N, C-alpha and C positions, 0 to 999 in steps of 0.2 A: 674488076668490077663493074656491075652495071650501071650506063650512063643514063640520068636522066633528063630528060628536056625540062627546058623553063616553064614551061605549061605545067608539066606533072608536077615540076616542087611548087608552083604557085597552088594549084588545086589540092597538094598535100597540106600545107601550111593552114589554106583557107578550110578543109575539113578539119583540122585541128581547132581552129578557129572556133569554128561553129559548134564543135563539142564540148567546149569550153562553160555553156551554159548561160542563162541567160543575164547575168550580172558581167558577165566576158562580153556578150554580145551588145548591151547597151552601152557600155564604156566603149567598144569600138565604132558604135553608131554616133556617139557622143564626138568622139575624136573627128569622126569624116565631116560632121556638119560644122565643127569648130573650123577644119580646114578649107571647107566651101565656102563658109562665112568669109574667112581670112583673105583667100585668094581672091575672090569676087571684088571685096572693099579695097584691098590693094591695086586691082585694075582700074577699079573706076576712079579711084583718089590718084593713081600716077598717071592716067592718060586724061584726067579730067573732063571725064564724061557728066555730061549735066542733063538734065530734064530740058525740053523747049519752056522758054521763059524763066529759066533759072541764069544770073548773070555768072555765078562762080562754083566751080564743082565743090562738091561736099567732101568735109576731111575724113578721115579714116575711120573715125570712129562713129562718123554717121552713116557713113556708107555699110561700116558694118552692121548698125543697128538695121537699116533698110534691107540688106541682104539675108539677115537673121528673119525679120518678119516675112519676106518672101519663102522662105524655105518651110516655115511654119502654115501659111496661109497662102495658097496659089493665087487666089481671088486679088491680093494685093496687086499684083502685077497689072492690074487690066488698067489702072489709070496711067501708065509709064508712057513718058513721050522722049521722043529722041532715041533713033537707031541703035546708036551706040550702048547707049544705057539699055534700051529694050532686051538689045542682044545678051548683054552680060546677065541682065536679071533673068532672063528666059531660061539660061543654064542654072543659074542659081535655083529657080523656083522648079524646074526637072529634077535636079538633085534633092530638093528636098522633099518630093513628091516620092521619090525613090526610100530617102531615107525615113520618112516620118512614116509611110504605109509599113518598111520593114519594121520600124520600131512599134506598130500598133499590132503587125502579126505574131512579132515576138512577145509583148507582152498579153496577148490575147492568150497564145499557146501557153505561154506561163501561169496564167491564172488559170485556164483549163485544168493542165497538169497539176496545180495545187487542189482544185477541187476534187479532181479523181483522186489525187493521194489522200486527202481528208475523208474521201468515202471508202479509201480499204482501209481506213483505221489504224496508221501506223504511226500517226504523231503522236508524242511523249504527252504526259500528263503532269500538271505540277499541283495536282490536289494533295492534300494531306489530312489526316484523320478520317478517310474512306474505308468501304469496307471493299475488299478485293475479293473477288471470285474468278478462279482460275479452272477452266473446262465448262462443258457445254452438256447438259442432258435435260430430260424433262424435269427433273427435283428443282432445275433454276427457278423453275414459276413461283411454286409454293415457298421457297427460300427468300424470294425477293419481296414477295406479298408479306410473310412474316416479319422480314427486316423493316419493311415500310410501316407496319403497326407499331413497331418495337420502338422506332426512332421518329416517330410523331412527334414527340416532345422536344425532339433535339433542333439544333438550329443549324439549317442547310445541309442536311445528311446526305450522303453521297456513297453510290454503289459503282464499283469499277468493275468491269467484265473484259478478262482477256481468255479469248479461246481461237481457235482454229475453223474459225465459222466467218463467212461474210459478214461486214460491221452492218451494212445494211439491211440485210435480213436477219440477224440478232434484235436490230432495234423495231421492226416490222412486226417479229414475232412477240417482243415483249410489248409493245404498243396494243397489240391485238389480245394480247392474255390478261395483260393488267390494265385496267380501265382507268384506275385512279391511284396515281402515284403520291397524292397528297403533297408535303414538302420534300420529297426525295428526288435527286437528280440522278440518274444513270446512266452512264457513259461506259460505250462499248468501244473495246480496241481489238483488231486481229491479229493475232499470233500464237506462237507456240509455248506453252508454259513452261516447257523445260530447257528452253533454250535461253539463256542468259542475257543476250541482249533485247531478246524480245519481252523478257521480264522487267527490263529498264524502262520500258515504255509506260509501265502502271504504277512506278514509285511504290516498290514493295515495302521499302524500308520505312516510309511516311503513313502506312496504313496501319488503321486501329485493328483490324483482325482481318484474317486472310481465310476463305473457305476454295476447299481443293475436291471438285466432284470427279465422280467416277464417272467414263464415257460409256457408250455402248459396246464398245469393243470386245472381243471373245475374253482377253485378258485384261480389262482397265486398271486392276491392282499395278501393274509394272507402270504405267504410266504416272499413277499417282504417288508411288514411291520416287519415280525419278523426281516428279515435282517438287517432293519435300526436300529432296537432294539438292535440287536445282536452288531453291530458298535457304535452305539453312548452310550450304556449302559455297555459295556464292562469295568470291573474292570481295566484291563490294558490299556485302551485306553491314545492315548495322550492327553493334556490339550489344544493343540489347537482344532478349528474347523474343521472338515473333509469338503472335498469338494465333495457331494455325488449327482449323478443323477441317479433317481429310474423312473420307469415306472410302472404307476398305469393305469390298464384297467378300472376300474369301477368307475364312476365319485362319486358315492355314499360313496365310499371309501376316499373320499378327504379330510374330517374333519380329520379321524385320523391318515391317514398318515403326514398330516400337524403338528398334536399334536406330534408325536413320530420324526418327522424328525428334527422341530423347521427352524431355520435358517441355519443349516449345509446341508439339501437336497433340491434340486430342482427337484419339480416334474413333470413329464411329462404324462399327462391324455390321454393315446392312443386312447381309444375308442370315446372321446368326441372330440379329435383333427381330426381324419380321419371324423368323421360325420360333421364336420364344413366345412373340407375341400373338401368332395364331395358335399355337399348343397349349397356352393359357387361355384365350378367350373362345376356341370352342368348349371349353368345360365349364365357364363363366361368362355370360352371355352380359354384355355391355361392358366389358372390360377393355375392350378398344376404344370406348368411347371416354371413357376414365382418362386412358393415356392421352386421347389427341386433348383432351381437357387441360390437362398439365402440360403439356408440350406446346401448344399455339398460345399466340400472345392476344387471343382476341378475348378470353376470360380471364381466368386466375392462374397466376403461373407460380413457379418456386422462388423464393428469394432467401438471402440470409440476413440474419437481424443480431447483433449483440445488443442483448439488453441487462445492463450493469444491476438493474434493481433485481433481477432473478438469480444473482450470484449466491450460489448455496442451496437455491432450492430444487426439488428434484423435477425430473422430466416430466414426471406426473401433475405436479403442480402447474409446471407452463401451460401443460394443455387448455387447462380451464381460465387462464389469464386475458385469453383474446376473443371477443364477440365474434370478429369479421373475420379472424385468418386461423386457420387450422397448423399446427404445429406438428411435423412428422419426423421430425430427429434433431441431431445435435452436429454441429462441426465443431471440432474441437481444436484446442489454440493451435495445436501443431498440423492442421489441414484436414486431417482424417476425417471421415465424414460414417456416421450409423444412423442408419434410418431404423425407426421404432427402436430405440435403446430400450435396457430394463428402465422399468418404472421408477425405480430409486437410485437411478442413474442423477449424480449430482450436475450442477451447472455450476463449471469454474471460470474465473476470471480468464476474459481472452476466448472464452467459447461464444459461437454464435448459433442462434435456435435457426433453424431450417422449417421454413412456413410455406403455405400454400395462401396467398393472398392476390387481391385484383393489382397491386402495386406495392413496389419496396415502401413508399410513405403510408399505408394502408394497415400496415403492421403496428396497430398501437394497442398498448395495455387498456382496454376499455370493458373488460368483462362485466364490470360491476359485481354485485350479489350473486351469487351462482347458488342454486337450489337445486339439489337432486333428490328426485323421488324415488326412496328405496324401495317402495312398494310395487313399482312398475319393472324392477330389474328383475330378471330370470337367470338361471344358471343351469340353462341347458346344456349339454356338454355337447360337441361338434360330432355329428354322424360319422359313423365308421366308414371310411373310403369302401367303396363296393366295387366289384366288377364290372366296366365298361365295355361297349362295343363302338368303335369309331370306323367309318366310313370315308376313305379319302380320293375324292375322283381328281383325276388327271395328276402329272407330276411334272416338276421341274427342279431346278438347282435347290430349293427351299426342301425339297420332300424328304430326303435323308435327314437334316437337322429336326424337322418337325418330328417324325417318328421318334428319334431319338428322346427328343425333350418330351413329348408325350410318355413316354416308357417311364419317365422320371419320376411323373403324377399319376400314373394309373396303378389300380392294385394288381397285386400278381391273379393270373387268369384272365386278364382282360385280353379283348382283339382287337388289331388294326388290319383293316383290309384296304389294299390299294387298288382301285380300278382305272386302269388307263387303256388309252388307244394301241400305242404301241406296245412292242415287245423287247425293245432294246433295253430296257430298267429292269428286266427281270435278273439279270447278274448282279445289279447294285442291291435289289432286293434281297436276293438270297445271301449277300453277304452283311447286309442289316440284320438279318434273321439270326447271327451269330453272337451281335450284340446285345439283342433284348433280355432284359432281367426281369420284367413284369408282365410284357405282351406277347401274345401270339401272334407273329405278322405274314399275311399271307396277301398274295398279289394274283389278280384276275384280269386277263386279256379282253375288253370287252371296249363296244363304241360309246363313250358316257354319253353323247346326246342323243342318244336313241332312246324311246321312250320305254319301250318293252323291256330293255335293260336297267333302266332307272326303276321302273316298278317291281321289277323282279328282286331287284338288290333291297329296296325300300321295304320288302316283305320280310326281310331277316330281322327288323326291329333294333335298328342301331340307335346309340342313345346319341351320338354328335354324328354330325356329317360335314365335314371342312371340302371345299371346292377348290383347286388352285389354279392358276392360270397354265395354261397348256406351254410346256417349253419348245413344241414343235412349231408354234405359230412364228409368222416371220415379222409381225407387228404387233404393239400391244392391243391395238383397238380389235384384231382378229382373236388373240387370246383373251380377252375381255370377253368379245362376242360368244365365245364357246362356253365360257364360263356361266356368261348369262343365260345361254340356252337351257343348261343344266338345272339352272336354278328355277327357269319357269317352268321347267317340267316337274319338277319337285314342288314348288307352292301349287300348280294345278293338281298333282296326284292327292295335295293335303288337301285341297278344298273339296276335291270329290269324295275322299274316302274318310275324311275326319282325322287324320292321322296328324299330329305336332311332329314337326322335325325341326331340333335344333342345328339350323345350319350357320356356318361362320365361312364366308368367300372371299376368297383375294381377289383385289383389282386392282388393275395397275396405273390407270387413267382415273383420275379424280371426276374428270366429265362423264365417267359412265357411272358412277355411284348414282347419281338421280334416276338414270335410266333402271339400274336395278333396284332402286327402292321399292317399285311395283311388285317386287317378289317378295320382300317383308321378311326377307332373310335376318337371323337374329342380330349379327354383327358384318360390317364390311371392312376389311383390312384394306386400306388404300397402300401399298407398297409406298410408291413413293412420296407420297405426301407424310406418312410418317416418319423416313427417315430424315427427310426434309425439313420437318418440324424439329426434330433431335438437333439436325447440324445448328438450323436458325439458333435454338436457344443457348447451344455451345459456343457459338459466334460470340454472342451477347455478352456470357458469362462463362468463363472457362471454370470455374469452381464447381458448376455444376456437373461436370465429368464424374465425380466422385459420388454424386448422389445417385444419378443415373446407373452406373456400374453396380450399387448398393442394389438400387430397386429394381434392376432386371438380372440380380444373381439368385440363381436358383438356390444358394445356400444360404442367403439372409432373406430379410423380412420382404415380402413380395404383396402387391395387391390382391385382395379376394374381395368376393359379394356374397356375402353369406346370408341366412335367412334371418330377418330381423326378429324372427320371434325366440330365437337363442340367445337373445339380448334383452330385450324390453317385451311387455305384454303387448299384444295388437288390438287394435278397436279402443283404444284410449289415447287422448292427446295429451302429448307431451312435448318439450323441447329438447335441444339436441345436446344438451348437457348430460341428461340422463343416460343417453345412449353410449355418450363418450365416456362416461362413468362405466357403465357396463362392461365396454370394450378394454378398459383399460384393467378393469379386474382381471382380464384373463391375458393381460400382457400383451395387448393388441391397440392399434391407434385408429380410432374411427375418424375418417375424414370424408364422409358423404353416405348418400342413401341413393336409390331405386326404387320408384313407384313403380309396380309393374303393369297397372291400367294403364300408362302412357308409355308401354314397352316398343309401341309400335307407329309413334306419333313424333316424326322428326322435329316438329316445330318444339316439342318440350324435351327435348333432346334424348328422346327414348326414355325417361323416366330419371334419367339420372342428374344427381345434384352432388357436386364436388365443393366442399368449403361453405356449407349452409351457414348461415346467421344461426349463432347457436341460442340466441333467445326466441326465435322464432319458433311455433309450437306446431307439430304435424302430427297427424292422426295416421299411424301404421297399420296397413290389413295385412292378413295372412296370404303370405307369399312375396312381400315386399323383402328388399335386400339391405343391408348394412355395407356400406364399402370400408373396409379395414387393411392396415398393414400389419402383415401377420407373417411368423416364420412358418406356419402350415394352416 
């Protein structure tokens, strides 16, 4: 065996002592201080050392006190007299200087380490009733903004964020983007949301609701599913069910996500949803504004209200009972929902009405007398669907879903042309052609920002134009910029030739929308914002999941903007009740209207009015639209 010297052993034990942490070091410094004070007091009392002028030596207690004062304050020995006493106190003071300076250094280092640790965001929170957001993406900012508005009337609401990102960086980005937190407290912590120990930091068991965001990685759904598993299969989880809202990008992962989430998770299929909205909006200008109005917390939202007074009444009768709220469906006692049910459907005990209203407490039976002017009601049949031509600029992961969704709505013999810079999508387009039932799909390899190319394409007289953000762009700003260039060319061509284009453009960053508004496109689909709004709604009310599933399902009732002339006579002032009655006779639920003379005015919500007061009188003109829930 190797022999170790005494100095090596002392050094080894000293290293172990130093590594035991701040508390151990302070303890040993305290013990050394006591030893120093006790030894000095013993020497002074035993040897009888006194200062000049003192007749008797101080006792042990008094000597210990004097020694302690000199270890803490070197200046105390300045007045000492008597060389024996001075020498002992000098050693006590020098020892005190060493011990106190070491203690100060240890405490300073400990405080500095603690501050650094706090800045890393690794300390546990003890909040309860908070909203927990797991993950980080551009969607987090509109989600936080909406949750701030939704919880404005709550007492000390809190949002806790756990993401694998620097805590200070997260806080700086939030502070820069969100200027008014109102009464919302926002807490950031750094950690991996799929790690059990990191999840414990943010106390998920006491969270009111949990939001799981998809990251910007190549396959974000894998992390989302892992995060759901980390929550639901955690051995330390609470016995009650979680209220989780999670984003899944690819609809192909739907089954596995539902398998691991069961009934604890409300899943938002982002790519599928955006594709449906774009496909619907391109043929119905203003639809995205209606969706935004229903999804954000700034205006009217969707609520549930059990109205015992209406038990036994029909759905149609309930439509006219509220002046300030728009009834859109029924949530049955078993929890299932039906948007725009049959007008003769009976409201049973335990059923709840689904209503669009400013707040849950504004759903009040206050309609009073309702007068329907039958002389204004028209009975025009819906115009038969005609063949359409649609031009799709650029291609991304939404492209295939948009084309499939369009094919469901278009009449036979319609045309969809895809114009894209890259040729790599040709195989994907060729495969899509085999799926087309109503439309012909063609691909043209062109530069989508080239003016000559755009002019040539627009000469082919397309009914609708869709502009997607380019998948080849490495940053959302670059993708938005390319779409904006195409928009500007289209608008300039329109101004110079007098041609009117029906344009829908996808934007990724909400900040680019204000820049793009100068192009006067009919609609902007802000992908990140729309998904964020939907997730915020589900975070506040899990029951809305079935409502939105029905609303966005192509097999059920959807939102349509139809010519108002097909419902009532134009040019005559009337109230909304007459329009509501006309729609009900077609088994449709009217929820608003669009005044087309304001279609380019963002200050007037582009002419869109959702949930108008039914008693207010409006004069509709030819070209105005009524917003209805209908199966076709």
